[in-house]
N, C-alpha and C positions, 0 to 999 in steps of 0.2 A: 215430884217437882222437876225431875229431869225430863219427864215426858212433856210437860207443858213448855219447858224451855225449848225442847226439840221441835214441838209443834209451832212455836213462835218463829223459830229459825226457818223451818220449811215453808211457812206461809209468808215469810218476808216481813213479819211484824217487828218493829223495833223492840230491843230488849227491855226498855223501860215501859212499854205499853202494857196496860192491865189486860190480860187475856180474857178474863171474864167479861170485862166491859166490851171488848171487841166482839166476842161471841154474841152478847146481848144485842149489840148494834146490828150484827149480821142477821140475826133471827128477825129482828124488827123490820129491817129493810127488805128482807126476803118476803116477809108477810105482806108488806105494802105493795111490793112488786107483783106478787101473786094475786092480790085482791084487785089491783088496778087493771091487770090484764084480763081478768074474768068479768070485770064490771059488776061484781056482786059482793061488794064489801060487807054490806049489812046482812045479806041473805046467807052468807056462809057462816057456819058454826065456828066458834072459836077453836074447837079441837081440830076440825078438818082443815082450817086454814094453815095449820102448822105442819101438815104432813110432809110437804116438799122440803121446807127448811130443815126439819129434823132429819129427814132422809139424807140430805146433803151433808149435814153435820156428822152423821154416823159414817158416811162414806169417807169423810176426812179422817175420822178416827181410825178406820180400818187401814187407810193408806199410810198414815203417819206412825201408828203404834209399832209396827214391825221395824221401822227405821230408827226407833229410839234406842236400840241395842244392837251390838254386833256380836257375831258368833266366833268362838275361839276353840281351837284344839290344843291341848297342853300335854307335853311329855317332860316330866320332871319339874323341879322347882328351883333350879340353880339360878335362873334369870332374875328371881325376886318378884316376878309378877304374881299378884294375889287376886284372883277373880272374886273372892268373897268380899273384898273391899269395894267392889263395883257391881253389886248385884242388880242395880237399876239400869245398868248400861252394858253389861257383859253377860253373855249366855255361853256356858261351857257345854259344847256338844260332845266332846270326847276328851277324857283325861286318862293318861297312862302313867304308871309309876316310872321314875327315871332310871330304874334298874332293869326294866323289862323291854330291852331292845327287840327281842323276838316277838313280843306282843305288838310292838309298833309295826314290825314287818308284816305280821299277819293281818293287821287291821288298817293298813295304810290307805286303802281306797276310802274307807269311812273317815279317816283322819283328815283327808284333803278333799272331801266331798265339796260340790259346788257351793253349798250354803255357808261354808267356812270363810270368814273374812281374815282371820289372823291365826297363824301357826306359831306356837311357842315351843322351842326345843331347849330344855335345860336339864338333861339327864346324862347318862353315860353314853359314850359313842359306840354302843354295841349293836346298833342296827346296821343293815347291809348297805353297800353302795347303791344298789337298785332302789332302795327306799329313799335314799338321799336324792337320787335322780328324779324320782316322781315328785318329791317335794319341790325341787327346783323348777320342774315343769309347771307345777301349780302356781308357784310364785310368779313365774313369767307371764301367766295368764291374768294376773291382777291381785293376788293375795299379798299379805304382809307376813314376812318371816322374822321372828325374833330368835336368834340362835346364840347360845352361850358356850364358852369353852367347857369341855373338850369337844362338844358336838360339832363345832365349826371345822374341826379337822376332817370331817366327812365331806366337806364342800370345797369348791375351788373358785371357778370363774364367777359364780353368783355372789361371792362375798365382796363387800365394799373394800376390803383390805387383803393384800396378798400375804400369806403366812409363811414364815421361814423357820420353823422350829420353835422350841419352847425355851423359856428362861425364867428366872425368879422375877416376881412382881416388883413394882417400884415402891417408894416410901409413901407416896400419896397420889391421888387423882385430882385433877383440876379441870375447870371449864376451859375448853379450847379457845372459845371466843366469847368472853363475857359481855361484849358490846352488841352482839348479834341479837336481833329481835327474837329469834327462835330460842336462844339461850335464856333470855329474860323470861320467856313464857314457861319454858321447861323447869327452870330452877328458881322460880318465884317462891320466896319463903324458905329456900334451902341454902346451905353454905356453898361457897365457891370452890372449896377445897375439901377433900375427904382423905383423912390420914389413915395410914395402915395401923391396924390393931392386931397384935399377935403375929403369928408366923405368916410370911408373905406367900400367897398362892402362886401356882405356875401361871404363866401368861404366854401368849403367842407373840413372837417377834414380828409384829405386823407392820406393813407399810401401806398407807392409804392409796387407793387407786384413783385415777383421774375421774372427776365428777362426784366422788363421795364426799360426805360431810362428817368431820370429826366432832363429836359432842363432848367427850371427856378424854383427856390425855393422861398418861403416866408422867411422873416427874422427869423421865428420860426423854419425853417428847413423842413416844410411841402412842398410837391411838388405843384407848381402852374401850370406849363406846363410840361406834361409828355406824353410819347408815348410807345406803346408796340405792339407786334405781336398778332394777333387774327386770328387763322386759317391760311388762305393764305393771309390775308390782314393786315392792321395796324389801330390802333386807336390812335388819338392824342387828348388829353384831357386838356382843361382849367378847373381848379377847382374853378375859380372865373371869374368875368367879367373883362377882362384886360383894356377895353376902357370905359371911359376916365380916370379911377381912377389911373392907373399906367403908361399908355403910350398912345400915339396918335394912331388913327386908321391907319395911314400910317406905323408906327413902327410895330404894331401888324400884319399888312398885310405883311410886309417884312419878319418877322420871320416865319409866317405860309407858305408863298409862298416858301421860301428856304427849309423849312423842308419837305413840300409836294414833292418838286422837288427831294430831296434826297431819298425819299421813293418810288417814281415811278419806275417801271421797267426800266432798262437801255435799250436804243435803240439797235437794232440789228446791229452789225458791219459787213459791207460788205468788201470783199477783195479789196485791192487797186491795185493789180498787173494787168496790162493790158496784155491780151494775145497777143503773137507774133507768127507768123508762124514758125513752126518747120519742118525740113526736116526729113521725116520718111523713114525707111528701113525695108524690110521684114526680119524677123528672124525666122528660122526654129528650133523648139525645139523638143526634144524627150519626149515621154510620161514617166512620172515618175512612179515609183513603189509605190503603196500606201499600207499602212499596216492597218489591221483591229483593231479597238480599242475594246479590250475585255470588258473593264469596261466603259460603257457609262456614260457621265456626267449627274448627276441627274438634273431634271428640277427645276427651282427656285420655292420656295414656294409662293403661291398666296399672294398678299398684303392683310393685315388685313382690315376688313371693320367695325370693332367695336373698342370701346375704353372703358376706365374705368372712373368712377366718384367717388371721395371721398367726402363724405358729413359730415359736422359737424354742430352742432347747440348749441345754448345757450338758455335754458338748454338742457342737453343731454337726450336721450331717446325718442325723437320726431319721429313720423312716417314719412317715406320718400315716396313720390309719384312722379313718373316721367311719364308725359303724362297720368296721372290718374291711373297708375299701382303701386301697393304697393311693395316696395323693402326693407322692414324691418325698423329698427330704427337707430337713430344716436348714436354714430358715425358709419359710414358704408362705406365700399369700394365696389362699385357696378361694376361688370364686364359684358361684353357682350352687352354694350349699343351701338346701331347703331350710326354711324357717322352722324352728323348733329345737327340741333337746336332742343332742347327739353324744355318743360315746367316742372320745378321742384317745388314741393310744400312740405313744412315741417309743420306738424301740431302736436299739443299736447293739451290735455284737460286742460282748464284753461288759455290758452294763445292764442293770436292772431296768425293766420296762416302767414307763410312766403311763398311768391310765386315769382318766377323770371324765367329767361331763362338761359340756359347753352348750349354751343356749344361743342359737343364731337368730338375730332379728333381721327381718326383711329390709333390704336397702341400707343396712349398716354393717360395720366391720367389727367382729369380735376378736379378742386376743387370747392366746393360750401360750403358756410357758411351762416347760417341764424340765426338772433337773433329774438326770439319770445317774444314780450312784454307781460306781464301779463294782463289779462282782467281787466277792471276797476271794482273795488269792488262796487257793487250796494247794498246799505243798504235796507233791507226789511222794509215794513211799520210796526210800532210797534204794537204788538199784545196786545189788552187790557187785563189786569190782574185783576181778581176779588179779591178784598180785603174784607175779611169777618170781620166785626167789631161786636163783641158781644154787644148786647143791653140788658140791664137789665130793665125789665119792672116790675114796682111795682104792686103787686097783691092787689086788694082791700080786706080789712079785714072787717069782720062782727062786728057789734057793740057788745061790751062786757060790763059786769058789772064793777063797780068801783074797787072791790077787785080782779077781774079776770085779771086786767091789772097789769103786773109785775112792770112796771115803777112807777105806783102810789103807789103800796105797798112799794117799796124801798124808795120812798120819805117820806111816812108816818113813816117808821121805822127810817129814818134819823132824822125827826123832834122830835120823841119821845126820841131818844137817846140824842139829844142836850138839850131837856127840862130836862131830868133826871140829866145830867151832870151839868146844871146850878143850879138846885135845890140843889144838893149835895154841891156845892161850897157855896151857900148862907147859908146852914145849918151849915157848918163847921165854917164859919166866925162868925155867931151868937153865937155858942157854945163857942167860944174862948173869946168873949167879956164878957160873963157872968162870967166866971172864974176870970177874972181880977177884 
């Protein structure tokens, strides 16, 4: 059923049109056209007269049938997307367990091959930054990336929201704009709010970037499901694990499938008018007089191949290196950067380096911001300090005579003085008694 609906869409047939009736009419009109042009309606056999119409019909099937499904590569299941629920429209080209980051690194070229339309990351963030950079480059060329926490921590400038660390999740998720047409399409038949069940999972403290669209918010106002354009493609980001804390896997799958379908390129519409034979007449025309254009139209300027990058950092004054080439210090506006994916590094003495990837779009300005945490202060081993304590050492004295020792002399004088004073007192007392 999906195939015929897709066929009707690609051929521009209204949704309510009976496709079998249309094809019957097409075959009949083609038979009449073929017969009239040959002038042998009755002479042709019935089987031969249908060769061209049937051939055209088979060509239509060959063109339309591959477009009835899109190809995906899947890493892990945290996003909630379930390809088994869409076997008529989703073809899984590569599927890797969410705990096998090394396997994703080793098969990244197959994971992002040109035939892939959608890349889904919902596993552990154990793959390398080089793998993340290749995925970003593939998205910039036109693919859709669905990335779920914690895999989003491997990306930076390609995300629709800037991430600033982790925090506990909120009490519920709610539709950011219930009145939007896109919200009505995505959440048709679904609730407008999704309450937390059980323990709240971790989330990114995300802030939406300019141009991005928030689909679901936390009760705190932070985006939970958000998407934005990156290069020629799109990035859909879950800033938390939605299943099973906030919704069932079936609900998360429905939301993502509808959003992906909205972002996929629209099918090519073929004209529905069936050609009918027209009577032609020969018309003789006179040659027209042509005038010479004195001022030729100037040729269009070639399309730009470079873009600009504005780099900020905290703290400011850090060195900027793009692909290992020094470009000055922050804040800085760098021009003449070739279009494509680049590795940006911001360094400053006394701080940890910041390193990430940035995709430059020709004729546009990309923005990069890096926070440089200070290096851990490592205390040096204490240097022993010599404390000089003066020590008084008694020097030995030589033996001296009795009167040469001042202490003994003083003592003798004291004894003599006391004896004289006592004698004087006794004498005065005796003299007083005699007078009486």
